[in-house]
N, C-alpha and C positions, 0 to 999 in steps of 0.2 A: 900637480896636483893631487891625483888620484891617490897616491901612495901617502901623503897625508894624509887625507881623508879616509884611509883603508887603516890606518895605524891610529884617527881617532878612534875611530868604529872600532878596531881589537881594546883597545883600552876601557871603552864602553862598556863594550860584551864583560870583558874581565870584573871591571866595576860593577856591573849587576850581578855579574854569577857569584861572586866577595857576597855581596850584599843579600843575595837572595840565601847562601850557605847562613848567612848570619842569623836570616830572621829565620830561618826552619830551626836549628839551632837554639834559638829561643821560643819559640813555641813548642819544642820539646821539652823545655826544660820549664815552662808552664804548666807546660797538661802533668809532666811529672809533678810539681807543685800540689796542683787538685785533684790529685787524684792520687787515693794510694795505691802503691804500686806491686800490690799479690790482690788477685782475684779470691772470691768469696770459694767456697768450695763447691762443686759440682754436686755434691748430694743435696746441696740447699734447693736446686731445680727453678734459679732463678734466670730470668734472660738477660742477654747482653745487656739491655740496657738499665733493666734493676741491678744488674751488678756492677754497672758504672756508675749508678747513683750511690748502692751501698759504698762503694770504695769513694767515693768522693764524701761521705759522709764521715767515713774514718778517718780520713784525709786531712778534714778538720777539726776533730776531736783536737782537745778540747770546747773547741770553738763548735758551731754551726755553719753546713752547708746553708747558703741564703738562696731565697727563693732563684733571684737572678743567676746565680752559677749554676742552679741546677737547669735552668729551662737552657741554658747556652750546653752544657754537658750533651743534655737532651736532643736539641736542635738545633746546635748552633746558632749563628746570629742570622737567621731566617727571619726577612720581614712576614713570611708565612707559619711563622711557628703559630700555635695555639695559645687561644689565653693561660695565666699561670695554673688556674682554679684546674685545670686538667692535672696538675703534679699530686695536689690532693687526691685526686684519683687514683693516679699513677702508685703514690707512697701505700695507700689504704693496701692495693693488691700486693704489693712487694714486702709488706706486714702477712695479711692473709698468705701468701705461699709460704713466710718464712714460717709462721704459725705451724701450717699442713704440714711443713717438712718437720718439727719438731724443734725449731731454733728457736733457745732461748735468747733471743735478741729484742729489746724494747730501743724502738726508732721513738722518740720522745718528738715531740712539735713544738716549734719556737712560736708563738701565738704570730702570725701575720710576717713570718720574716726568713723559717726556715725549718731545716730537721736538726737534730744531734744524737748521740752514742750517750746516755750515761756512762760512766764510771764501769758499773757488772759486766755491761753489753759492750764496752770497748775490748775488757778484758777474754768476753765469751769469743768474741770477734777475730781477737790475737790468739787467743790460745785452740779456735777450732783452723786456723789456716796453719800453726805450726802441725799440729795433728795433721791434716791432710798433706804437709810437705814431709812427715816422718812415715807415714804411710805409704808414700810416692818414690821412699826415698829422694828426699830436696832436700838441698841447705836449707839450715833457717836462714830467717832473713827477718831485720828488725823491724819492729812495726813504727 
């Protein structure tokens, strides 16, 4: 009887490991779809979280990054995340940093919904990525 229980346990463990691997891959794919795969240039002086949000806004283009998605990117699914109004302050700081760095990037607010990059800003973002990659001798990556 013990050998049967052992076989069942081994099969259960194998099944759970396979399911875990599948779920991890699914999360990886969802994160890749949610966030633009290329970091903004370091010369822009953004914090890691500001870079993540900017990547997500670019990934959502030509649409917009919804407030709820921004909250998930910054705070995960935590029940202890701050209220969404914090995002408006966060975006104001991000815009100010970009302005101080001389980056002509406009992040438009979509009233009570989120943020987006207008076409000119998408072009600016992509050109900056290409220039940074060239400066660092990295291969070009499609936007």
